[in-house]
N, C-alpha and C positions, 0 to 999 in steps of 0.2 A: 443588794438587790436596796429600792428604795424604800423609805419607810411605806409608798402607800404598797408596797408588794406584800412590805411586814403584813401591815392593816388586812389586806387585802387572804393573805395566806392564817392573821386568827378565824378574820368567821367566815371562811370556808372550812375551817377544822369547828366551829362552832355547831350548836346543836340548832340553830335557827331552820325553819324549813326553806327552801329555794329561792319562793320571793322574798320571801326576806331578809335574806343573805345578798341579794341582786341587790334590793332597795339600800340593803344599809351599804354594801360596796359601791355603789354610785353616788352617793354623796362622798366620799371622800376621793371620787377618782377628778372631781374640779380643784380640789385645795392647793394650793403647791405642795411640794413635798416637805417644802423645809417648813412648815407650821406640823405636818404630821408627824414631827419625831416625838414628843410624848404621849401621842395615842396609840402607836407605835408596841414604844416601850411596855404602855400601859396591858393597852390586850395580851400583848407577849409574859410578863411578869402573874396579871391577873386576866388570867383566860375569862371568868364570870362576866366580867366590864364589857364583854362584846353584848351576851343579852342585857345589861343593865344599856345598854346606847340603846339600842334598839328594840326594847319596851318601853323607853322615853322616847323615843324619836314616834313610836307611833300613836300613845299618848295625844304628841305634840298635833298629829298630823290629826288627829280628833280633833281634838280643838278647835284647831282650823277652822277645820272644816264644818265644825257646829256650827263657828263665830263666840262661844264663851266665850267673854271673857274673865270672870271669876272660874273656871275649867282651867287657866292659863296664866292665871298666875298661881295656882293652886302645882299642879306641871314646875313653875319654874321657882316657888320657896320648895319641895319637894329637893328640885335638882340640886338648887344651893343646899339642903343636907346634904348631899350627898355625899358631892363637890368638897364641901369640909371636912365632912370625913376623910373621905379620900386622903387632901395636905396633911391634916394635921391629924387623924388617928393611923394613919399608913406603917406598914412594918419596917 
């Protein structure tokens, strides 16, 4: 099974809406399989990260569409905190 298929399976198993599942899956469809291994592992080991990723994706989309640079910077700061927690406070 490819890393993309693993990610797609994790997304499909999540509680996301059908629309969010499709939008989130599409993002990973264009990324080389070699770059997806860590995300596939994360989504399989910690399924809650599918929803975290989707929420972050939607926030970024809203900020981009509104053109609100301060909101974009706030999202990036929150993302940095989440990633630091994932890396340094992981199980």
